[in-house]
NUVO-334516 format. One record per residue (C-alpha): residue number from 1; x, y, z. Coordinates in steps of 0.05 Angstrom, whole numbers, plus 32768, in hexadecimal, padded with zeros to 4 digits. Last residue first. Example, Ala and Ser with C-alpha at 12.3 -4.5 7.8 and 13.67 -1.06 7.14 Angstrom:
<rs>
+-----+------+------+------+
: num :   xx :   yy :   zz :
+-----+------+------+------+
:   2 : 8111 : 7FEB : 808F :
:   1 : 80F6 : 7FA6 : 809C :
+-----+------+------+------+
</rs>
This chain:
<rs>
+-----+------+------+------+
: num :   xx :   yy :   zz :
+-----+------+------+------+
: 530 : 8176 : 83EA : 7DE8 :
: 529 : 817F : 83FF : 7DA0 :
: 528 : 81A5 : 8439 : 7D7E :
: 527 : 81D1 : 844B : 7DB7 :
: 526 : 81E0 : 8489 : 7DDA :
: 525 : 81D0 : 8471 : 7E1D :
: 524 : 81A3 : 84A7 : 7E30 :
: 523 : 8182 : 84AF : 7DEE :
: 522 : 8177 : 8466 : 7DE8 :
: 521 : 8159 : 8464 : 7E32 :
: 520 : 812C : 849C : 7E1F :
: 519 : 8116 : 8473 : 7DE1 :
: 518 : 8104 : 8434 : 7E06 :
: 517 : 80DF : 8459 : 7E40 :
: 516 : 80B3 : 847D : 7E0C :
: 515 : 80AA : 8440 : 7DE2 :
: 514 : 8091 : 841B : 7E23 :
: 513 : 805D : 844E : 7E34 :
: 512 : 8040 : 844E : 7DEF :
: 511 : 8035 : 848D : 7DCA :
: 510 : 804C : 8473 : 7D85 :
: 509 : 8058 : 8427 : 7D84 :
: 508 : 802D : 8418 : 7D4C :
: 507 : 8048 : 8458 : 7D24 :
: 506 : 8061 : 8432 : 7CE8 :
: 505 : 8024 : 8423 : 7CC7 :
: 504 : 8023 : 83F1 : 7C8B :
: 503 : 802C : 8412 : 7C46 :
: 502 : 8000 : 8432 : 7C0E :
: 501 : 802B : 8441 : 7BD6 :
: 500 : 8020 : 847D : 7BAF :
: 499 : 803E : 847B : 7B6A :
: 498 : 8056 : 84AF : 7B3A :
: 497 : 8073 : 84A3 : 7AF5 :
: 496 : 8095 : 84DF : 7AD9 :
: 495 : 8085 : 84F2 : 7A94 :
: 494 : 80BE : 84E1 : 7A62 :
: 493 : 810A : 84E7 : 7A6B :
: 492 : 8139 : 84B5 : 7A47 :
: 491 : 8143 : 8470 : 7A5B :
: 490 : 8189 : 8451 : 7A6A :
: 489 : 8190 : 8471 : 7AB1 :
: 488 : 8149 : 845A : 7AC8 :
: 487 : 8141 : 8484 : 7B08 :
: 486 : 811B : 8463 : 7B41 :
: 485 : 8108 : 84A0 : 7B6D :
: 484 : 80F8 : 848C : 7BB3 :
: 483 : 80CA : 84A8 : 7BF0 :
: 482 : 80BE : 849A : 7C36 :
: 481 : 8092 : 848D : 7C71 :
: 480 : 804A : 849E : 7C54 :
: 479 : 805F : 847F : 7C14 :
: 478 : 8077 : 84A0 : 7BD1 :
: 477 : 8095 : 847D : 7B95 :
: 476 : 80B1 : 84A8 : 7B5D :
: 475 : 80C0 : 8484 : 7B1C :
: 474 : 80F1 : 84A9 : 7AF0 :
: 473 : 8105 : 84A6 : 7AA6 :
: 472 : 8146 : 84CC : 7A9C :
: 471 : 8161 : 8511 : 7A93 :
: 470 : 813D : 853C : 7ABF :
: 469 : 813C : 8508 : 7AF5 :
: 468 : 8187 : 84FF : 7AF0 :
: 467 : 8196 : 8549 : 7AFA :
: 466 : 8164 : 8553 : 7B2F :
: 465 : 8179 : 8518 : 7B57 :
: 464 : 81C6 : 8530 : 7B50 :
: 463 : 81B1 : 8574 : 7B67 :
: 462 : 8184 : 8561 : 7BA0 :
: 461 : 8161 : 85A4 : 7BAD :
: 460 : 8119 : 8587 : 7BB0 :
: 459 : 8125 : 8563 : 7BF3 :
: 458 : 810C : 851A : 7BF2 :
: 457 : 80CA : 850D : 7C1C :
: 456 : 80C1 : 84E3 : 7C5C :
: 455 : 8106 : 84BC : 7C62 :
: 454 : 8129 : 84C0 : 7C1E :
: 453 : 8138 : 8498 : 7BE1 :
: 452 : 8161 : 84A2 : 7BA2 :
: 451 : 8161 : 8463 : 7B78 :
: 450 : 8192 : 8463 : 7B3D :
: 449 : 8187 : 842A : 7B08 :
: 448 : 81AE : 8418 : 7AC6 :
: 447 : 81F5 : 8422 : 7ADD :
: 446 : 8239 : 8439 : 7AC4 :
: 445 : 8231 : 846E : 7A91 :
: 444 : 81F4 : 848D : 7AAC :
: 443 : 8212 : 848B : 7AF5 :
: 442 : 8252 : 84B0 : 7AE0 :
: 441 : 822E : 84E1 : 7AB7 :
: 440 : 8201 : 84F6 : 7AF5 :
: 439 : 8242 : 8507 : 7B17 :
: 438 : 824F : 84E6 : 7B5D :
: 437 : 821F : 84EC : 7B96 :
: 436 : 8234 : 84BB : 7BCC :
: 435 : 822C : 846E : 7BBC :
: 434 : 8207 : 8431 : 7BDB :
: 433 : 820F : 83FB : 7BA4 :
: 432 : 81D4 : 83C9 : 7BA8 :
: 431 : 81C7 : 8389 : 7B81 :
: 430 : 817F : 8370 : 7B7D :
: 429 : 8169 : 832B : 7B91 :
: 428 : 8127 : 833F : 7BAC :
: 427 : 8129 : 8314 : 7BEA :
: 426 : 815F : 8327 : 7BF9 :
: 425 : 818D : 8357 : 7BDE :
: 424 : 8156 : 838E : 7BD7 :
: 423 : 8142 : 8384 : 7C21 :
: 422 : 818F : 838A : 7C35 :
: 421 : 8191 : 83CE : 7C13 :
: 420 : 815A : 83EB : 7C3E :
: 419 : 8133 : 841F : 7C1A :
: 418 : 8139 : 8462 : 7C41 :
: 417 : 817E : 847A : 7C23 :
: 416 : 81B0 : 84AC : 7C3D :
: 415 : 81E4 : 8490 : 7C15 :
: 414 : 81C3 : 8491 : 7BD1 :
: 413 : 81B6 : 844D : 7BB1 :
: 412 : 81D2 : 8432 : 7B72 :
: 411 : 81AF : 83F7 : 7B51 :
: 410 : 81CE : 83B5 : 7B38 :
: 409 : 81A0 : 8387 : 7B13 :
: 408 : 8199 : 833F : 7B2F :
: 407 : 814E : 8340 : 7B24 :
: 406 : 8136 : 8376 : 7AF8 :
: 405 : 8120 : 83BA : 7B17 :
: 404 : 80DC : 83DA : 7B1A :
: 403 : 80BB : 83A7 : 7B4A :
: 402 : 80F7 : 83B0 : 7B78 :
: 401 : 80DD : 83F7 : 7B8B :
: 400 : 809C : 83D9 : 7BA1 :
: 399 : 80BB : 839F : 7BC9 :
: 398 : 80E9 : 83D0 : 7BEE :
: 397 : 80B2 : 83FA : 7C00 :
: 396 : 808A : 83BF : 7C1A :
: 395 : 80C2 : 83A6 : 7C3F :
: 394 : 80D0 : 83EB : 7C5F :
: 393 : 8083 : 83F0 : 7C70 :
: 392 : 8089 : 83B6 : 7C9C :
: 391 : 80B3 : 83DC : 7CCB :
: 390 : 807B : 83E9 : 7CFF :
: 389 : 806D : 839E : 7CFF :
: 388 : 80B7 : 838F : 7D13 :
: 387 : 80B3 : 83BF : 7D50 :
: 386 : 806A : 83A8 : 7D5E :
: 385 : 808A : 8361 : 7D6C :
: 384 : 80BE : 837E : 7D9D :
: 383 : 8089 : 83A5 : 7DC4 :
: 382 : 805B : 8369 : 7DC7 :
: 381 : 8095 : 833E : 7DDE :
: 380 : 80A5 : 836E : 7E17 :
: 379 : 8060 : 8376 : 7E31 :
: 378 : 804E : 8327 : 7E2A :
: 377 : 808F : 8313 : 7E49 :
: 376 : 807D : 8345 : 7E86 :
: 375 : 803B : 8326 : 7E92 :
: 374 : 805C : 82DE : 7E91 :
: 373 : 808E : 82F9 : 7EC2 :
: 372 : 805E : 8319 : 7EF3 :
: 371 : 8035 : 82D6 : 7EEF :
: 370 : 8073 : 82AC : 7F00 :
: 369 : 808E : 82D7 : 7F38 :
: 368 : 8045 : 82DC : 7F57 :
: 367 : 8039 : 8292 : 7F55 :
: 366 : 807E : 8288 : 7F77 :
: 365 : 8073 : 82B9 : 7FAB :
: 364 : 802C : 8297 : 7FBB :
: 363 : 8048 : 8253 : 7FB3 :
: 362 : 807C : 8259 : 7FE7 :
: 361 : 807C : 820B : 7FF2 :
: 360 : 80C4 : 8206 : 800A :
: 359 : 80D3 : 81DC : 7FCF :
: 358 : 80B1 : 820E : 7FA0 :
: 357 : 80D8 : 824C : 7FBE :
: 356 : 811B : 8221 : 7FBA :
: 355 : 810A : 8211 : 7F71 :
: 354 : 80FD : 825E : 7F62 :
: 353 : 813F : 826D : 7F7F :
: 352 : 8161 : 8237 : 7F51 :
: 351 : 8136 : 8250 : 7F16 :
: 350 : 8157 : 8292 : 7F1C :
: 349 : 819C : 8277 : 7F13 :
: 348 : 8188 : 8243 : 7EDE :
: 347 : 8166 : 8276 : 7EB3 :
: 346 : 8197 : 82B1 : 7EBF :
: 345 : 81D1 : 8285 : 7EAB :
: 344 : 81AF : 8266 : 7E72 :
: 343 : 8197 : 82AB : 7E55 :
: 342 : 81DE : 82CA : 7E53 :
: 341 : 81EE : 82B5 : 7E0B :
: 340 : 81B4 : 82DC : 7DF0 :
: 339 : 81D3 : 8319 : 7E08 :
: 338 : 81EB : 831D : 7DC0 :
: 337 : 81A6 : 8336 : 7DAD :
: 336 : 81B9 : 837C : 7DC3 :
: 335 : 81E7 : 8388 : 7D88 :
: 334 : 820A : 83C8 : 7D8C :
: 333 : 8226 : 83BE : 7DD2 :
: 332 : 822D : 8370 : 7DC8 :
: 331 : 8257 : 837F : 7D88 :
: 330 : 8283 : 83B4 : 7DA7 :
: 329 : 8294 : 8388 : 7DE6 :
: 328 : 82A1 : 8347 : 7DC2 :
: 327 : 82D8 : 832E : 7DF4 :
: 326 : 82B7 : 834F : 7E2E :
: 325 : 826F : 8336 : 7E23 :
: 324 : 8289 : 82F2 : 7E0A :
: 323 : 82B4 : 82EA : 7E49 :
: 322 : 8277 : 82FD : 7E79 :
: 321 : 8246 : 82CE : 7E53 :
: 320 : 8272 : 8292 : 7E4F :
: 319 : 828D : 829C : 7E97 :
: 318 : 8247 : 82A2 : 7EB0 :
: 317 : 822F : 8263 : 7E8C :
: 316 : 8267 : 8239 : 7EAB :
: 315 : 8260 : 8259 : 7EF0 :
: 314 : 8217 : 8249 : 7EEE :
: 313 : 822A : 8201 : 7ED9 :
: 312 : 8257 : 8200 : 7F16 :
: 311 : 8224 : 8214 : 7F48 :
: 310 : 81F4 : 81DA : 7F30 :
: 309 : 822F : 81A6 : 7F32 :
: 308 : 8243 : 81BA : 7F77 :
: 307 : 8276 : 81EE : 7F8A :
: 306 : 82B2 : 81DB : 7FB7 :
: 305 : 82C9 : 8224 : 7FBD :
: 304 : 82A0 : 8260 : 7FA3 :
: 303 : 82A1 : 8281 : 7FE4 :
: 302 : 827A : 8245 : 8001 :
: 301 : 8235 : 825A : 801A :
: 300 : 823C : 82A6 : 8013 :
: 299 : 8256 : 829E : 7FCC :
: 298 : 821D : 8270 : 7FB8 :
: 297 : 81E9 : 829B : 7FDD :
: 296 : 8204 : 82DA : 7FB8 :
: 295 : 81FD : 82B8 : 7F75 :
: 294 : 81B4 : 82A2 : 7F85 :
: 293 : 81A2 : 82E6 : 7F99 :
: 292 : 81BF : 8302 : 7F56 :
: 291 : 8199 : 82CC : 7F33 :
: 290 : 8159 : 82DF : 7F53 :
: 289 : 8165 : 832A : 7F45 :
: 288 : 816E : 8319 : 7EFB :
: 287 : 8132 : 82ED : 7EF9 :
: 286 : 8108 : 8328 : 7F14 :
: 285 : 8126 : 835B : 7EE4 :
: 284 : 8113 : 832F : 7EA9 :
: 283 : 814D : 8318 : 7E79 :
: 282 : 813B : 8347 : 7E41 :
: 281 : 812F : 8386 : 7E6C :
: 280 : 815F : 837E : 7EA6 :
: 279 : 8194 : 8363 : 7E7B :
: 278 : 818C : 839D : 7E4A :
: 277 : 818F : 83CF : 7E85 :
: 276 : 81D4 : 83AE : 7E9A :
: 275 : 81EE : 83AD : 7E53 :
: 274 : 81E1 : 83F6 : 7E4C :
: 273 : 81FC : 840A : 7E8F :
: 272 : 823D : 83E3 : 7E7F :
: 271 : 824C : 83F9 : 7E38 :
: 270 : 8238 : 8445 : 7E3F :
: 269 : 8281 : 845D : 7E52 :
: 268 : 829B : 842B : 7E21 :
: 267 : 827C : 844D : 7DE6 :
: 266 : 82B4 : 8481 : 7DDE :
: 265 : 82DE : 844C : 7DB9 :
: 264 : 82B8 : 8408 : 7DBA :
: 263 : 82D9 : 83E8 : 7D7C :
: 262 : 8316 : 83CF : 7DA5 :
: 261 : 82E6 : 83AD : 7DD5 :
: 260 : 82DA : 8379 : 7D9A :
: 259 : 82AC : 8385 : 7D65 :
: 258 : 82CA : 83B6 : 7D32 :
: 257 : 8315 : 83A4 : 7D36 :
: 256 : 8302 : 8357 : 7D39 :
: 255 : 82D5 : 835E : 7CFB :
: 254 : 8305 : 8381 : 7CD3 :
: 253 : 833C : 834E : 7CE9 :
: 252 : 830D : 8315 : 7CD4 :
: 251 : 8309 : 8334 : 7C8B :
: 250 : 8352 : 8342 : 7C87 :
: 249 : 8361 : 82FA : 7CA1 :
: 248 : 8382 : 82EA : 7C5F :
: 247 : 8374 : 82D0 : 7C16 :
: 246 : 8328 : 82D1 : 7C23 :
: 245 : 831B : 8289 : 7C13 :
: 244 : 8357 : 826B : 7C30 :
: 243 : 8358 : 829B : 7C6E :
: 242 : 8312 : 8286 : 7C7B :
: 241 : 8321 : 823C : 7C76 :
: 240 : 835C : 8246 : 7C9F :
: 239 : 8335 : 8268 : 7CD8 :
: 238 : 8301 : 8233 : 7CD4 :
: 237 : 8336 : 81FC : 7CDD :
: 236 : 834F : 8226 : 7D1D :
: 235 : 830C : 8223 : 7D3D :
: 234 : 8303 : 81DD : 7D29 :
: 233 : 8347 : 81CB : 7D4A :
: 232 : 8333 : 81F2 : 7D88 :
: 231 : 82F5 : 81C7 : 7D8E :
: 230 : 831F : 8186 : 7D85 :
: 229 : 8353 : 819F : 7DB6 :
: 228 : 831B : 81AE : 7DEA :
: 227 : 8300 : 8167 : 7DE1 :
: 226 : 8343 : 8147 : 7DF0 :
: 225 : 834B : 817B : 7E2C :
: 224 : 8308 : 815F : 7E46 :
: 223 : 832E : 8119 : 7E56 :
: 222 : 8365 : 813C : 7E7A :
: 221 : 8334 : 816F : 7E9D :
: 220 : 8311 : 8134 : 7EBC :
: 219 : 8322 : 8142 : 7F08 :
: 218 : 82D4 : 8147 : 7F16 :
: 217 : 82D9 : 8192 : 7F2C :
: 216 : 8308 : 819E : 7EF0 :
: 215 : 82D6 : 8183 : 7EC0 :
: 214 : 82A0 : 81B7 : 7ED3 :
: 213 : 82D1 : 81F5 : 7ED5 :
: 212 : 82ED : 81DE : 7E92 :
: 211 : 82AA : 81EC : 7E70 :
: 210 : 82BA : 8237 : 7E69 :
: 209 : 82F0 : 8223 : 7E36 :
: 208 : 82BB : 8202 : 7E06 :
: 207 : 8290 : 823C : 7E14 :
: 206 : 82C1 : 8270 : 7DF8 :
: 205 : 82C8 : 823F : 7DBC :
: 204 : 827D : 824A : 7DAF :
: 203 : 828D : 8294 : 7DA5 :
: 202 : 82A5 : 8288 : 7D5D :
: 201 : 8262 : 8278 : 7D3C :
: 200 : 8239 : 823C : 7D23 :
: 199 : 8271 : 820F : 7D10 :
: 198 : 828D : 821A : 7D54 :
: 197 : 824B : 8202 : 7D71 :
: 196 : 8250 : 81C5 : 7D43 :
: 195 : 8296 : 81B4 : 7D5B :
: 194 : 827C : 81C1 : 7DA4 :
: 193 : 8242 : 818D : 7D9B :
: 192 : 8271 : 815C : 7D7D :
: 191 : 829D : 8163 : 7DBB :
: 190 : 8264 : 815A : 7DE9 :
: 189 : 8250 : 811D : 7DC0 :
: 188 : 8296 : 80FF : 7DC8 :
: 187 : 8292 : 810F : 7E12 :
: 186 : 8251 : 80E6 : 7E14 :
: 185 : 8272 : 80AB : 7DF1 :
: 184 : 82A6 : 80AC : 7E21 :
: 183 : 827A : 808E : 7E5C :
: 182 : 828D : 80A9 : 7EA2 :
: 181 : 8242 : 80A1 : 7EB6 :
: 180 : 823D : 80E5 : 7EE0 :
: 179 : 8274 : 810C : 7EBF :
: 178 : 825F : 80F3 : 7E7C :
: 177 : 8216 : 8107 : 7E88 :
: 176 : 8229 : 814F : 7E9B :
: 175 : 8255 : 8155 : 7E60 :
: 174 : 821F : 813F : 7E35 :
: 173 : 81F3 : 8176 : 7E51 :
: 172 : 8228 : 81A9 : 7E49 :
: 171 : 8237 : 819B : 7E03 :
: 170 : 81EB : 819D : 7DF0 :
: 169 : 81E7 : 81DE : 7E16 :
: 168 : 8220 : 81F8 : 7DEC :
: 167 : 8201 : 81DB : 7DAC :
: 166 : 81BD : 8200 : 7DBB :
: 165 : 81DE : 8241 : 7DCF :
: 164 : 8209 : 8243 : 7D8D :
: 163 : 81CC : 8231 : 7D62 :
: 162 : 81A0 : 8265 : 7D84 :
: 161 : 81DA : 829C : 7D80 :
: 160 : 81EA : 8295 : 7D35 :
: 159 : 81B6 : 82C1 : 7D1C :
: 158 : 8170 : 82C5 : 7CFD :
: 157 : 8147 : 82E0 : 7D38 :
: 156 : 8115 : 82AE : 7D52 :
: 155 : 8139 : 829F : 7D93 :
: 154 : 8148 : 82EC : 7D9C :
: 153 : 8100 : 82FC : 7DB0 :
: 152 : 80EE : 82B7 : 7DC9 :
: 151 : 812D : 82AA : 7DFB :
: 150 : 8136 : 82F4 : 7E06 :
: 149 : 80F1 : 82FD : 7E27 :
: 148 : 8107 : 82CE : 7E61 :
: 147 : 80C1 : 82A9 : 7E6F :
: 146 : 80D5 : 826D : 7E47 :
: 145 : 8114 : 8265 : 7E68 :
: 144 : 80F5 : 826B : 7EAD :
: 143 : 80C3 : 8231 : 7E96 :
: 142 : 80FB : 8206 : 7E7F :
: 141 : 8124 : 8211 : 7EBF :
: 140 : 80E3 : 8204 : 7EE9 :
: 139 : 80DD : 81BF : 7EC6 :
: 138 : 8125 : 81AF : 7ED1 :
: 137 : 8122 : 81BE : 7F16 :
: 136 : 80E6 : 8193 : 7F21 :
: 135 : 8107 : 8158 : 7EF9 :
: 134 : 8143 : 8159 : 7F28 :
: 133 : 8182 : 817C : 7F3E :
: 132 : 81B8 : 8186 : 7F08 :
: 131 : 819F : 8152 : 7EDA :
: 130 : 8157 : 816B : 7ED7 :
: 129 : 8173 : 81B0 : 7ECD :
: 128 : 819C : 8197 : 7E95 :
: 127 : 8160 : 8171 : 7E72 :
: 126 : 8131 : 81AC : 7E7B :
: 125 : 8167 : 81E0 : 7E5D :
: 124 : 816F : 81AE : 7E25 :
: 123 : 8129 : 81AB : 7E12 :
: 122 : 8128 : 81F9 : 7E11 :
: 121 : 8166 : 81F9 : 7DE9 :
: 120 : 8144 : 81CC : 7DB7 :
: 119 : 810C : 81FE : 7DAE :
: 118 : 8142 : 8234 : 7DA0 :
: 117 : 8163 : 8205 : 7D6E :
: 116 : 8122 : 81FB : 7D48 :
: 115 : 8113 : 8243 : 7D4E :
: 114 : 8153 : 8256 : 7D2A :
: 113 : 8144 : 8234 : 7CE5 :
: 112 : 80F9 : 8246 : 7CEE :
: 111 : 810B : 828C : 7CE6 :
: 110 : 8121 : 8280 : 7CA1 :
: 109 : 80E8 : 8253 : 7C95 :
: 108 : 80B6 : 8288 : 7CAC :
: 107 : 80D3 : 82B9 : 7C78 :
: 106 : 80C6 : 828F : 7C3D :
: 105 : 80F8 : 826C : 7C10 :
: 104 : 80DA : 8225 : 7C04 :
: 103 : 80C7 : 81F0 : 7C39 :
: 102 : 80FC : 81BA : 7C30 :
: 101 : 8130 : 81DC : 7C07 :
: 100 : 812A : 821B : 7C2F :
:  99 : 8133 : 81F1 : 7C6D :
:  98 : 8173 : 81D8 : 7C55 :
:  97 : 818A : 821D : 7C45 :
:  96 : 8180 : 8234 : 7C8A :
:  95 : 81A9 : 8200 : 7CA3 :
:  94 : 81E0 : 8212 : 7C74 :
:  93 : 81D3 : 825C : 7C8A :
:  92 : 81DA : 824D : 7CD2 :
:  91 : 8218 : 821F : 7CC9 :
:  90 : 823D : 8259 : 7CA3 :
:  89 : 8275 : 826F : 7CD3 :
:  88 : 8274 : 82BA : 7CE5 :
:  87 : 8292 : 82FA : 7CC9 :
:  86 : 82A2 : 82DA : 7C8C :
:  85 : 8270 : 82FC : 7C5C :
:  84 : 8287 : 82F4 : 7C18 :
:  83 : 8284 : 8312 : 7BD1 :
:  82 : 828D : 82E3 : 7B9B :
:  81 : 82BE : 82F2 : 7B64 :
:  80 : 82A9 : 82CC : 7B24 :
:  79 : 8266 : 82CF : 7B3F :
:  78 : 8238 : 828F : 7B3A :
:  77 : 81FB : 82A2 : 7B09 :
:  76 : 81C1 : 82CC : 7B1A :
:  75 : 81E6 : 82F4 : 7B48 :
:  74 : 81DC : 8317 : 7B90 :
:  73 : 821F : 830B : 7BB2 :
:  72 : 8218 : 82FF : 7BF9 :
:  71 : 8241 : 82BB : 7BFA :
:  70 : 8250 : 8299 : 7C3C :
:  69 : 8280 : 8261 : 7C29 :
:  68 : 8268 : 821A : 7C27 :
:  67 : 8297 : 820D : 7BED :
:  66 : 8267 : 8237 : 7BC3 :
:  65 : 8267 : 8207 : 7B88 :
:  64 : 8267 : 81CB : 7BB6 :
:  63 : 822A : 81E4 : 7BDF :
:  62 : 8202 : 81F5 : 7BA2 :
:  61 : 81F7 : 8233 : 7B7C :
:  60 : 81B1 : 8246 : 7B88 :
:  59 : 81A8 : 821B : 7BC8 :
:  58 : 81E8 : 8238 : 7BEC :
:  57 : 81D7 : 827F : 7BCC :
:  56 : 8192 : 827A : 7BF0 :
:  55 : 81B2 : 826A : 7C30 :
:  54 : 81E2 : 82A5 : 7C2A :
:  53 : 81A9 : 82D1 : 7C18 :
:  52 : 8183 : 82B8 : 7C59 :
:  51 : 81C3 : 82CE : 7C81 :
:  50 : 81C3 : 8311 : 7C64 :
:  49 : 8176 : 831C : 7C68 :
:  48 : 8175 : 8305 : 7CB1 :
:  47 : 81B1 : 832D : 7CC4 :
:  46 : 8193 : 8370 : 7CA6 :
:  45 : 8157 : 8364 : 7CD0 :
:  44 : 8181 : 837C : 7D0F :
:  43 : 8144 : 83A7 : 7D27 :
:  42 : 810B : 83A8 : 7CF6 :
:  41 : 80FC : 8383 : 7CB7 :
:  40 : 8105 : 833F : 7C9E :
:  39 : 80BE : 8331 : 7C81 :
:  38 : 8089 : 8315 : 7CB1 :
:  37 : 807E : 82CC : 7CB1 :
:  36 : 8099 : 82C5 : 7CFA :
:  35 : 8068 : 82F4 : 7D12 :
:  34 : 8059 : 82D1 : 7D56 :
:  33 : 8080 : 828C : 7D54 :
:  32 : 80AE : 8297 : 7D8E :
:  31 : 8076 : 82AD : 7DBF :
:  30 : 8046 : 8277 : 7DAE :
:  29 : 807F : 8240 : 7DAD :
:  28 : 809C : 8254 : 7DEE :
:  27 : 8057 : 8257 : 7E0F :
:  26 : 8044 : 8213 : 7DF7 :
:  25 : 8086 : 81F5 : 7E0D :
:  24 : 8080 : 8212 : 7E4F :
:  23 : 803B : 81F4 : 7E57 :
:  22 : 8054 : 81B0 : 7E46 :
:  21 : 808C : 81B6 : 7E78 :
:  20 : 805E : 81C9 : 7EAD :
:  19 : 802D : 8191 : 7E97 :
:  18 : 8065 : 815D : 7E9C :
:  17 : 8078 : 8177 : 7EDE :
:  16 : 8036 : 8170 : 7EF8 :
:  15 : 8029 : 812C : 7EDA :
:  14 : 8070 : 8115 : 7EF8 :
:  13 : 805A : 812D : 7F3B :
:  12 : 8019 : 8105 : 7F32 :
:  11 : 803C : 80C9 : 7F1F :
:  10 : 8070 : 80CF : 7F59 :
:   9 : 8034 : 80D5 : 7F8D :
:   8 : 8013 : 8097 : 7F71 :
:   7 : 8052 : 8071 : 7F74 :
:   6 : 805A : 8086 : 7FBE :
:   5 : 8014 : 8073 : 7FCD :
:   4 : 801B : 802F : 7FAA :
:   3 : 805D : 8021 : 7FCF :
:   2 : 8036 : 802D : 8012 :
:   1 : 8000 : 7FFF : 8001 :
+-----+------+------+------+
</rs>
């Protein structure tokens, strides 16, 4: 009878935990799939178009022909001198190209590439939490991961970060099992995960070194050193590959100069306050406070000596997050989504305190924390989604302009443009050369199309525009937000075509309390985005 009661209790607990995990998955899928079929516009959308263009070129020219290199040329045939984008490895675009082959080139397919890895990270968070303590802690960790706005806001952005985080979590999980069972196959799986992480992006090698904290505790550094050598080997192989295709490291040198602390210049004064504010916003202030409290508790308990498995895991994630922030200081300052790597640290840190509340039956406090976090997730996600929606006019504007230009044509665009060049590259397959105001004769001899675009309306005293417009056929396109002149440089002047394009509204956030706070913070910190 006693055994039946115990079994019944375990069954009920398992059902509760299963329900909790199921709810977490539903919440996660709902928030990460909102607006996934919208065009690539809004904050950081240039990245989406560039990586999708690389994936498109993989499928268009073939993996062997491209040598799996990130080609960003817009061309009908394989270009004699391809233009490359070697700032990052290409596993992201390679994966995206496979999904394009299966489902076709659509915006939701591009985002699905990273969503699948983000969803995989959710499961790994649960499995790691379960391994660290128990199923309850795993379920709590999964729920907290879901309620952190950064998980779903940045988890659907086409970038390397969801891939890197997934493979880092996989490497950690396999490492934990190896340290528990001492079976080498799990160490091999950890090594494979780190290799794939490195093929996703360079920061994965930081995590590979951060894992040493865990192996040192269990006196397995010697065995792990073999894995580390393999990961570093892949890192060096990628460098050699880049050197071979680019005839040197100049492309990476430019990236290093721009993206590391060397590129901060005067912005270093705003680096720390900006990052702290972003952490509070995107990681959930409540969870950040919980994590700080747990950190202080761990320090007070043992002064960071003889740390248990859970504390060591937090240390691994903290070192990864901190080293990445300092090493890529300019990049993380100008790209808020690079805080994505901090999610596991705050997810597991805050979950530890929530787990203590749960085990001590502090259900009122626990419910209040979860409910508050869920409401906060709704508010922040809604704002970020409206940011994208308020930029839809940019896609519609580019689409209209592209309808007057043949595919794979090269157009000249003025420097203070209002039409986004990346949208003309992809999905409209138009080459763009942004140029200053040279002579009208120069453009007429060398190009077929000149596009002069402005926010609101173009001034009437633009000398080059007036000269070209008086000599060549022109189509004027006007929207509420912008204006563009498409000038056909190989056709003589006739009556100007005028088109008024009704575009999606861009004032969706005007007057909202959140936008006022957002704009005030941007002005205060002299940064383009919080």
